[in-house]
C-alpha positions as a Python dict, from the first residue, in 0.01 Angstrom:
ca = {
    (1, 'X'): (0, 0, 0),
    (2, 'X'): (-260, 136, -240),
    (3, 'X'): (-254, -26, -580),
    (4, 'X'): (-342, 194, -876),
    (5, 'X'): (-473, 99, -1221),
    (6, 'X'): (-250, -14, -1505),
    (7, 'X'): (-107, 307, -1645),
    (8, 'X'): (47, 314, -1993),
    (9, 'X'): (120, -58, -1972),
    (10, 'X'): (274, -69, -1625),
    (11, 'X'): (153, -96, -1265),
    (12, 'X'): (200, 220, -1058),
    (13, 'X'): (199, 218, -678),
    (14, 'X'): (166, 491, -420),
    (15, 'X'): (437, 383, -181),
    (16, 'X'): (758, 523, -35),
    (17, 'X'): (950, 240, -202),
    (18, 'X'): (841, 340, -551),
    (19, 'X'): (1145, 469, -744),
    (20, 'X'): (1320, 527, -408),
    (21, 'X'): (1102, 835, -357),
    (22, 'X'): (948, 971, -36),
    (23, 'X'): (572, 1006, -32),
    (24, 'X'): (450, 1351, 69),
    (25, 'X'): (77, 1335, -1),
    (26, 'X'): (-192, 1131, -178),
    (27, 'X'): (-535, 1225, -305),
    (28, 'X'): (-833, 1053, -468),
    (29, 'X'): (-1134, 1216, -629),
    (30, 'X'): (-1332, 887, -622),
    (31, 'X'): (-1358, 597, -379),
    (32, 'X'): (-1193, 257, -416),
    (33, 'X'): (-1513, 108, -562),
    (34, 'X'): (-1485, 340, -863),
    (35, 'X'): (-1131, 230, -944),
    (36, 'X'): (-1209, -139, -885),
    (37, 'X'): (-1510, -127, -1118),
    (38, 'X'): (-1312, 71, -1376),
    (39, 'X'): (-1031, -187, -1370),
    (40, 'X'): (-1273, -479, -1399),
    (41, 'X'): (-1470, -330, -1689),
    (42, 'X'): (-1154, -226, -1874),
    (43, 'X'): (-1004, -572, -1836),
    (44, 'X'): (-1326, -737, -1959),
    (45, 'X'): (-1338, -520, -2271),
    (46, 'X'): (-968, -570, -2332),
    (47, 'X'): (-1010, -948, -2310),
    (48, 'X'): (-1307, -948, -2546),
    (49, 'X'): (-1118, -738, -2801),
    (50, 'X'): (-848, -1007, -2834),
    (51, 'X'): (-576, -741, -2826),
    (52, 'X'): (-230, -853, -2716),
    (53, 'X'): (-25, -671, -2455),
    (54, 'X'): (-138, -502, -2134),
    (55, 'X'): (-469, -329, -2073),
    (56, 'X'): (-432, 44, -2011),
    (57, 'X'): (-688, 128, -1744),
    (58, 'X'): (-583, 491, -1690),
    (59, 'X'): (-328, 746, -1805),
    (60, 'X'): (-62, 936, -1614),
    (61, 'X'): (89, 1283, -1617),
    (62, 'X'): (414, 1347, -1429),
    (63, 'X'): (426, 1716, -1330),
    (64, 'X'): (771, 1842, -1227),
    (65, 'X'): (761, 2119, -966),
    (66, 'X'): (1030, 2374, -871),
    (67, 'X'): (1221, 2278, -556),
    (68, 'X'): (1094, 2596, -387),
    (69, 'X'): (744, 2443, -386),
    (70, 'X'): (838, 2244, -74),
    (71, 'X'): (744, 2561, 117),
    (72, 'X'): (375, 2504, 37),
    (73, 'X'): (148, 2269, 231),
    (74, 'X'): (182, 1939, 37),
    (75, 'X'): (-178, 1818, 61),
    (76, 'X'): (-327, 2152, -46),
    (77, 'X'): (-83, 2178, -335),
    (78, 'X'): (-160, 1825, -455),
    (79, 'X'): (-535, 1870, -426),
    (80, 'X'): (-531, 2195, -623),
    (81, 'X'): (-326, 2053, -910),
    (82, 'X'): (-550, 1745, -922),
    (83, 'X'): (-882, 1928, -889),
    (84, 'X'): (-786, 2170, -1167),
    (85, 'X'): (-754, 1873, -1401),
    (86, 'X'): (-1080, 1717, -1286),
    (87, 'X'): (-1263, 2048, -1318),
    (88, 'X'): (-1159, 2086, -1683),
    (89, 'X'): (-1218, 1728, -1799),
    (90, 'X'): (-1475, 1589, -1557),
    (91, 'X'): (-1283, 1264, -1499),
    (92, 'X'): (-1183, 1098, -1173),
    (93, 'X'): (-820, 1118, -1063),
    (94, 'X'): (-579, 972, -811),
    (95, 'X'): (-250, 1147, -743),
    (96, 'X'): (64, 1140, -531),
    (97, 'X'): (328, 1399, -445),
    (98, 'X'): (686, 1269, -422),
    (99, 'X'): (1036, 1396, -351),
    (100, 'X'): (1376, 1239, -292),
    (101, 'X'): (1579, 1250, 30),
    (102, 'X'): (1713, 1601, -36),
    (103, 'X'): (1364, 1724, -128),
    (104, 'X'): (1471, 1783, -484),
    (105, 'X'): (1303, 1618, -783),
    (106, 'X'): (970, 1739, -643),
    (107, 'X'): (685, 1611, -865),
    (108, 'X'): (326, 1493, -890),
    (109, 'X'): (201, 1167, -1041),
    (110, 'X'): (-149, 1248, -1165),
    (111, 'X'): (-339, 940, -1284),
    (112, 'X'): (-675, 992, -1450),
    (113, 'X'): (-952, 781, -1598),
    (114, 'X'): (-1019, 800, -1971),
    (115, 'X'): (-1380, 702, -1898),
    (116, 'X'): (-1659, 873, -1706),
    (117, 'X'): (-1921, 706, -1490),
    (118, 'X'): (-2255, 678, -1674),
    (119, 'X'): (-2563, 837, -1509),
    (120, 'X'): (-2726, 493, -1526),
    (121, 'X'): (-2571, 154, -1588),
    (122, 'X'): (-2609, 35, -1947),
    (123, 'X'): (-2746, -319, -1896),
    (124, 'X'): (-2806, -552, -2190),
    (125, 'X'): (-3052, -843, -2152),
    (126, 'X'): (-3016, -1146, -2378),
    (127, 'X'): (-3316, -1188, -2612),
    (128, 'X'): (-3175, -1532, -2692),
    (129, 'X'): (-2887, -1740, -2563),
    (130, 'X'): (-2547, -1573, -2599),
    (131, 'X'): (-2220, -1768, -2629),
    (132, 'X'): (-1859, -1669, -2545),
    (133, 'X'): (-1544, -1871, -2619),
    (134, 'X'): (-1244, -1922, -2389),
    (135, 'X'): (-1100, -1577, -2474),
    (136, 'X'): (-1425, -1400, -2386),
    (137, 'X'): (-1505, -1333, -2751),
    (138, 'X'): (-1872, -1359, -2844),
    (139, 'X'): (-1956, -1633, -3102),
    (140, 'X'): (-2275, -1696, -3298),
    (141, 'X'): (-2371, -2055, -3212),
    (142, 'X'): (-2338, -2307, -2931),
    (143, 'X'): (-2164, -2544, -3169),
    (144, 'X'): (-1861, -2311, -3182),
    (145, 'X'): (-1794, -2365, -2810),
    (146, 'X'): (-1883, -2735, -2798),
    (147, 'X'): (-1613, -3004, -2786),
    (148, 'X'): (-1609, -3340, -2965),
    (149, 'X'): (-1777, -3498, -2663),
    (150, 'X'): (-2079, -3270, -2710),
    (151, 'X'): (-2007, -3074, -2392),
    (152, 'X'): (-1928, -2704, -2364),
    (153, 'X'): (-1552, -2656, -2348),
    (154, 'X'): (-1394, -2541, -2022),
    (155, 'X'): (-1365, -2160, -2003),
    (156, 'X'): (-1654, -2096, -2243),
    (157, 'X'): (-1967, -1917, -2122),
    (158, 'X'): (-2337, -1943, -2204),
    (159, 'X'): (-2577, -1660, -2112),
    (160, 'X'): (-2936, -1782, -2124),
    (161, 'X'): (-3227, -1583, -2264),
    (162, 'X'): (-3347, -1317, -2020),
    (163, 'X'): (-3015, -1298, -1833),
    (164, 'X'): (-2777, -1001, -1832),
    (165, 'X'): (-2504, -1067, -2086),
    (166, 'X'): (-2329, -732, -2077),
    (167, 'X'): (-2333, -426, -1852),
    (168, 'X'): (-2144, -98, -1868),
    (169, 'X'): (-2092, 142, -1580),
    (170, 'X'): (-1854, 365, -1777),
    (171, 'X'): (-1843, 551, -2106),
    (172, 'X'): (-1604, 449, -2383),
    (173, 'X'): (-1248, 584, -2367),
    (174, 'X'): (-1203, 942, -2482),
    (175, 'X'): (-946, 941, -2763),
    (176, 'X'): (-840, 1301, -2707),
    (177, 'X'): (-616, 1189, -2418),
    (178, 'X'): (-396, 1005, -2668),
    (179, 'X'): (-330, 1313, -2884),
    (180, 'X'): (-21, 1534, -2892),
    (181, 'X'): (-251, 1837, -2877),
    (182, 'X'): (-378, 1723, -2536),
    (183, 'X'): (-25, 1685, -2396),
    (184, 'X'): (85, 2022, -2534),
    (185, 'X'): (-222, 2183, -2381),
    (186, 'X'): (-148, 2030, -2041),
    (187, 'X'): (212, 2150, -2055),
    (188, 'X'): (89, 2504, -2119),
    (189, 'X'): (-178, 2485, -1848),
    (190, 'X'): (40, 2344, -1571),
    (191, 'X'): (328, 2576, -1658),
    (192, 'X'): (89, 2869, -1613),
    (193, 'X'): (-42, 2719, -1287),
    (194, 'X'): (312, 2677, -1151),
    (195, 'X'): (396, 3035, -1253),
    (196, 'X'): (93, 3162, -1058),
    (197, 'X'): (285, 3061, -741),
    (198, 'X'): (602, 3246, -850),
    (199, 'X'): (600, 3621, -787),
    (200, 'X'): (923, 3700, -976),
    (201, 'X'): (853, 3707, -1355),
    (202, 'X'): (1221, 3635, -1420),
    (203, 'X'): (1179, 3295, -1253),
    (204, 'X'): (872, 3194, -1455),
    (205, 'X'): (890, 2865, -1642),
    (206, 'X'): (829, 2846, -2014),
    (207, 'X'): (728, 2551, -2230),
    (208, 'X'): (981, 2440, -2488),
    (209, 'X'): (860, 2497, -2843),
    (210, 'X'): (920, 2177, -3041),
    (211, 'X'): (852, 2372, -3360),
    (212, 'X'): (1157, 2594, -3308),
    (213, 'X'): (1498, 2565, -3473),
    (214, 'X'): (1650, 2459, -3140),
    (215, 'X'): (1700, 2128, -2961),
    (216, 'X'): (1613, 2106, -2588),
    (217, 'X'): (1871, 2015, -2327),
    (218, 'X'): (1823, 1807, -2015),
    (219, 'X'): (1866, 1912, -1653),
    (220, 'X'): (2114, 1695, -1462),
    (221, 'X'): (2011, 1609, -1107),
    (222, 'X'): (2257, 1539, -827),
    (223, 'X'): (2420, 1193, -826),
    (224, 'X'): (2264, 1104, -1159),
    (225, 'X'): (2438, 784, -1276),
    (226, 'X'): (2401, 901, -1637),
    (227, 'X'): (2559, 1241, -1572),
    (228, 'X'): (2845, 1194, -1820),
    (229, 'X'): (2613, 1072, -2094),
    (230, 'X'): (2366, 1358, -2039),
    (231, 'X'): (2648, 1616, -2040),
    (232, 'X'): (2779, 1485, -2373),
    (233, 'X'): (2425, 1478, -2512),
    (234, 'X'): (2358, 1835, -2397),
    (235, 'X'): (2683, 1959, -2546),
    (236, 'X'): (2591, 1815, -2887),
    (237, 'X'): (2250, 1982, -2866),
    (238, 'X'): (2403, 2315, -2759),
    (239, 'X'): (2645, 2299, -3053),
    (240, 'X'): (2347, 2266, -3286),
    (241, 'X'): (2165, 2552, -3109),
    (242, 'X'): (2466, 2783, -3141),
    (243, 'X'): (2499, 2695, -3508),
    (244, 'X'): (2127, 2765, -3559),
    (245, 'X'): (2177, 3110, -3404),
    (246, 'X'): (2460, 3180, -3648),
    (247, 'X'): (2249, 3060, -3940),
    (248, 'X'): (1963, 3296, -3847),
    (249, 'X'): (2191, 3598, -3812),
    (250, 'X'): (2371, 3527, -4140),
    (251, 'X'): (2040, 3534, -4326),
    (252, 'X'): (1950, 3165, -4369),
    (253, 'X'): (1571, 3133, -4360),
    (254, 'X'): (1412, 2987, -4048),
    (255, 'X'): (1216, 2746, -4270),
    (256, 'X'): (1544, 2611, -4417),
    (257, 'X'): (1692, 2550, -4071),
    (258, 'X'): (1372, 2373, -3965),
    (259, 'X'): (1391, 2155, -4277),
    (260, 'X'): (1749, 2051, -4192),
    (261, 'X'): (1652, 1984, -3829),
    (262, 'X'): (1363, 1764, -3945),
    (263, 'X'): (1541, 1568, -4219),
    (264, 'X'): (1894, 1547, -4077),
    (265, 'X'): (1816, 1504, -3705),
    (266, 'X'): (1458, 1407, -3624),
    (267, 'X'): (1393, 1174, -3919),
    (268, 'X'): (1734, 1005, -3895),
    (269, 'X'): (1711, 972, -3515),
    (270, 'X'): (1363, 817, -3542),
    (271, 'X'): (1488, 568, -3800),
    (272, 'X'): (1787, 479, -3581),
    (273, 'X'): (1563, 422, -3276),
    (274, 'X'): (1326, 201, -3477),
    (275, 'X'): (1607, -18, -3608),
    (276, 'X'): (1857, -26, -3319),
    (277, 'X'): (1690, 131, -3014),
    (278, 'X'): (1824, 433, -2829),
    (279, 'X'): (2200, 470, -2888),
    (280, 'X'): (2341, 792, -2733),
    (281, 'X'): (2661, 788, -2941),
    (282, 'X'): (2460, 742, -3260),
    (283, 'X'): (2228, 1030, -3170),
    (284, 'X'): (2521, 1263, -3101),
    (285, 'X'): (2676, 1160, -3431),
    (286, 'X'): (2352, 1248, -3612),
    (287, 'X'): (2344, 1592, -3448),
    (288, 'X'): (2712, 1648, -3532),
    (289, 'X'): (2659, 1572, -3900),
    (290, 'X'): (2353, 1797, -3913),
    (291, 'X'): (2554, 2077, -3750),
    (292, 'X'): (2833, 2036, -4007),
    (293, 'X'): (2574, 2044, -4286),
    (294, 'X'): (2433, 2371, -4152),
    (295, 'X'): (2781, 2519, -4101),
    (296, 'X'): (2859, 2454, -4468),
    (297, 'X'): (2552, 2657, -4563),
    (298, 'X'): (2665, 2937, -4331),
    (299, 'X'): (3011, 2931, -4490),
    (300, 'X'): (2859, 2974, -4836),
    (301, 'X'): (2614, 3246, -4723),
    (302, 'X'): (2720, 3609, -4752),
    (303, 'X'): (2633, 3828, -4456),
    (304, 'X'): (2321, 4038, -4527),
    (305, 'X'): (2378, 4415, -4558),
    (306, 'X'): (2363, 4610, -4234),
    (307, 'X'): (2040, 4799, -4168),
    (308, 'X'): (2041, 5164, -4275),
    (309, 'X'): (1952, 5386, -3982),
    (310, 'X'): (1725, 5622, -4173),
    (311, 'X'): (1389, 5526, -4021),
    (312, 'X'): (1253, 5797, -3792),
    (313, 'X'): (1089, 5554, -3550),
    (314, 'X'): (1264, 5488, -3219),
    (315, 'X'): (1113, 5140, -3180),
    (316, 'X'): (1249, 5014, -3511),
    (317, 'X'): (1580, 5200, -3479),
    (318, 'X'): (1648, 5009, -3156),
    (319, 'X'): (1585, 4683, -3342),
    (320, 'X'): (1819, 4790, -3621),
    (321, 'X'): (2094, 4873, -3372),
    (322, 'X'): (2054, 4531, -3211),
    (323, 'X'): (2069, 4370, -3554),
    (324, 'X'): (2393, 4553, -3632),
    (325, 'X'): (2547, 4433, -3304),
    (326, 'X'): (2462, 4067, -3363),
    (327, 'X'): (2572, 4090, -3728),
    (328, 'X'): (2909, 4236, -3623),
    (329, 'X'): (2950, 3953, -3372),
    (330, 'X'): (2851, 3692, -3632),
    (331, 'X'): (3097, 3844, -3879),
    (332, 'X'): (3380, 3802, -3625),
    (333, 'X'): (3278, 3440, -3565),
    (334, 'X'): (3265, 3367, -3940),
    (335, 'X'): (3612, 3516, -3983),
    (336, 'X'): (3751, 3289, -3710),
    (337, 'X'): (3566, 2981, -3841),
    (338, 'X'): (3628, 3030, -4213),
    (339, 'X'): (3969, 3199, -4224),
    (340, 'X'): (4172, 3185, -3904),
    (341, 'X'): (4096, 2828, -3788),
    (342, 'X'): (4140, 2656, -4128),
    (343, 'X'): (4469, 2845, -4179),
    (344, 'X'): (4604, 2731, -3841),
    (345, 'X'): (4498, 2371, -3907),
    (346, 'X'): (4668, 2376, -4245),
    (347, 'X'): (4987, 2516, -4089),
    (348, 'X'): (4982, 2236, -3831),
    (349, 'X'): (4936, 1980, -4107),
    (350, 'X'): (5228, 2128, -4303),
    (351, 'X'): (5455, 2146, -3999),
    (352, 'X'): (5617, 1805, -4020),
    (353, 'X'): (5961, 1684, -3925),
    (354, 'X'): (6152, 1548, -3630),
    (355, 'X'): (6255, 1888, -3494),
    (356, 'X'): (5920, 2066, -3532),
    (357, 'X'): (5771, 1949, -3203),
    (358, 'X'): (5767, 2293, -3036),
    (359, 'X'): (5613, 2455, -3343),
    (360, 'X'): (5343, 2188, -3361),
    (361, 'X'): (5267, 2229, -2991),
    (362, 'X'): (5240, 2607, -3029),
    (363, 'X'): (5008, 2572, -3329),
    (364, 'X'): (4792, 2315, -3146),
    (365, 'X'): (4759, 2560, -2855),
    (366, 'X'): (4659, 2840, -3096),
    (367, 'X'): (4398, 2614, -3254),
    (368, 'X'): (4255, 2531, -2912),
    (369, 'X'): (4251, 2898, -2813),
    (370, 'X'): (4074, 2989, -3139),
    (371, 'X'): (3815, 2715, -3093),
    (372, 'X'): (3757, 2835, -2734),
    (373, 'X'): (3721, 3193, -2857),
    (374, 'X'): (3465, 3083, -3118),
    (375, 'X'): (3272, 2892, -2853),
    (376, 'X'): (3266, 3191, -2617),
    (377, 'X'): (3150, 3427, -2894),
    (378, 'X'): (2877, 3183, -2999),
    (379, 'X'): (2754, 3163, -2640),
    (380, 'X'): (2750, 3544, -2611),
    (381, 'X'): (2559, 3594, -2938),
    (382, 'X'): (2211, 3548, -2783),
    (383, 'X'): (2322, 3741, -2471),
    (384, 'X'): (2331, 4060, -2680),
    (385, 'X'): (1958, 4019, -2735),
    (386, 'X'): (1872, 3891, -2387),
    (387, 'X'): (1998, 4223, -2248),
    (388, 'X'): (1707, 4384, -2432),
    (389, 'X'): (1457, 4119, -2321),
    (390, 'X'): (1455, 3874, -2614),
    (391, 'X'): (1482, 3510, -2498),
    (392, 'X'): (1678, 3385, -2800),
    (393, 'X'): (1794, 3470, -3151),
    (394, 'X'): (1496, 3306, -3322),
    (395, 'X'): (1245, 3518, -3128),
    (396, 'X'): (1440, 3836, -3209),
    (397, 'X'): (1480, 3757, -3579),
    (398, 'X'): (1111, 3674, -3620),
    (399, 'X'): (1015, 3999, -3445),
    (400, 'X'): (1263, 4201, -3650),
    (401, 'X'): (1134, 4063, -3982),
    (402, 'X'): (773, 4131, -3883),
    (403, 'X'): (852, 4487, -3772),
    (404, 'X'): (1055, 4542, -4088),
    (405, 'X'): (750, 4443, -4294),
    (406, 'X'): (525, 4686, -4101),
    (407, 'X'): (767, 4975, -4155),
    (408, 'X'): (814, 4896, -4524),
    (409, 'X'): (436, 4887, -4582),
    (410, 'X'): (394, 5217, -4399),
    (411, 'X'): (667, 5389, -4599),
    (412, 'X'): (529, 5253, -4927),
    (413, 'X'): (177, 5372, -4847),
    (414, 'X'): (306, 5718, -4748),
    (415, 'X'): (507, 5740, -5071),
    (416, 'X'): (206, 5636, -5282),
    (417, 'X'): (-17, 5887, -5099),
    (418, 'X'): (227, 6175, -5155),
    (419, 'X'): (272, 6077, -5519),
    (420, 'X'): (-105, 6097, -5575),
    (421, 'X'): (-113, 6441, -5416),
    (422, 'X'): (181, 6556, -5630),
    (423, 'X'): (2, 6435, -5941),
    (424, 'X'): (-312, 6620, -5818),
    (425, 'X'): (-504, 6297, -5789),
    (426, 'X'): (-731, 6207, -5501),
    (427, 'X'): (-576, 5918, -5301),
    (428, 'X'): (-804, 5620, -5244),
    (429, 'X'): (-719, 5623, -4872),
    (430, 'X'): (-489, 5789, -4624),
    (431, 'X'): (-179, 5606, -4503),
    (432, 'X'): (-187, 5481, -4143),
    (433, 'X'): (-91, 5739, -3883),
    (434, 'X'): (268, 5721, -3767),
    (435, 'X'): (163, 5696, -3404),
    (436, 'X'): (-55, 5389, -3474),
    (437, 'X'): (236, 5224, -3656),
    (438, 'X'): (466, 5292, -3360),
    (439, 'X'): (208, 5140, -3126),
    (440, 'X'): (193, 4832, -3351),
    (441, 'X'): (574, 4806, -3338),
    (442, 'X'): (569, 4824, -2957),
    (443, 'X'): (313, 4544, -2945),
    (444, 'X'): (530, 4327, -3171),
    (445, 'X'): (830, 4395, -2946),
    (446, 'X'): (642, 4283, -2635),
    (447, 'X'): (514, 3970, -2809),
    (448, 'X'): (867, 3885, -2926),
    (449, 'X'): (1008, 3920, -2576),
    (450, 'X'): (745, 3683, -2439),
    (451, 'X'): (837, 3406, -2684),
    (452, 'X'): (1067, 3126, -2574),
    (453, 'X'): (1213, 2837, -2767),
    (454, 'X'): (1470, 2672, -2541),
    (455, 'X'): (1380, 2733, -2179),
    (456, 'X'): (1244, 2393, -2086),
    (457, 'X'): (1442, 2072, -2061),
    (458, 'X'): (1339, 1748, -2223),
    (459, 'X'): (1324, 1421, -2031),
    (460, 'X'): (1379, 1113, -2243),
    (461, 'X'): (1327, 871, -1952),
    (462, 'X'): (977, 979, -1865),
}
């Protein structure tokens, strides 16, 4: 058994018994002496600081790999993923590759030092006697560590003049490893590294964008004891995501949806966790209320006018046609949500009486069918855009608005140029060439198709 440093407040072990996982490969970029010295120096500094809790001697990244990666030689795979990290940050690492019995849940534990080894040890020699109390904290005078009997208290230390009172083999901890920017950067880097092994672009992984209007869902592994809870959680998140799609298509600003997501979901969920801990039912309730809040805005929002197909640019005309298709679909959904479903529910409420059982049953079935139809149409809304290569509604809408702005500026500049000529005035500048505008539109289309907001799952437990 090889014991690793304290990582994020817990002890990690490379062993087949850890988390009931099978060990595939291990790798170290430094010898045992490095890790032993690192642990000792970290513990000494932690003790002197007087901080409560556990000393964090290193940090850990858990890198999930596709199940198809079992085809690669485990040791080579592990060493490449580890060495890529070391190459970029210059820190020592120790790593392990694990899988479960069915060779699913394939992943790497990459543990790295926040400190680097100094070229030369930083040794401090006492110019006068130095005193430390029982906690290892340095004090000014001998009197502060002397008991009533005039003797130095047990556990206190005296370093005499000329002796080494402090030595450092390592640099101070690098604070960048604690930042969100560092974690986001590593997600991007390792996603790209994983994709370099995948030849089919359709199978490439994408990093979930936390700054999108969507909520991520979680992948459910086989025999997961929390399967029912995760399914219910995912369904609540998907309901919000479908409602966000509807909001975008009906003309509600992306910034407004983000504001509701922040204030009604993220802020309230954070407050709930701080006061009561993680409560799945509470979290789903928060999402449900936020979804209802957004649906009320959609109900009050009139559908924007359909695009007029009078722009003689194929690239933008395609976008307009897609917009018309999603608007028509959204209009059908709004009709079912705002007219048909409320009417059926009111009829069911009004159908009372001892002999109205069959009528109530028929109405209840119609309500269920209508709700199922709404759900199916909401699921198909982004599929209209995925057929043309857009990953989700948010990516399409952002691209459409940007392209719309480019076309409007071009048309305005052409109109102003022609007006100057008509008035026999010399224009200050020529409008951009139509071909260059079309090339710009094509670039925006490609960028929009490469965006992704809800491809990657979240993992609350890690």
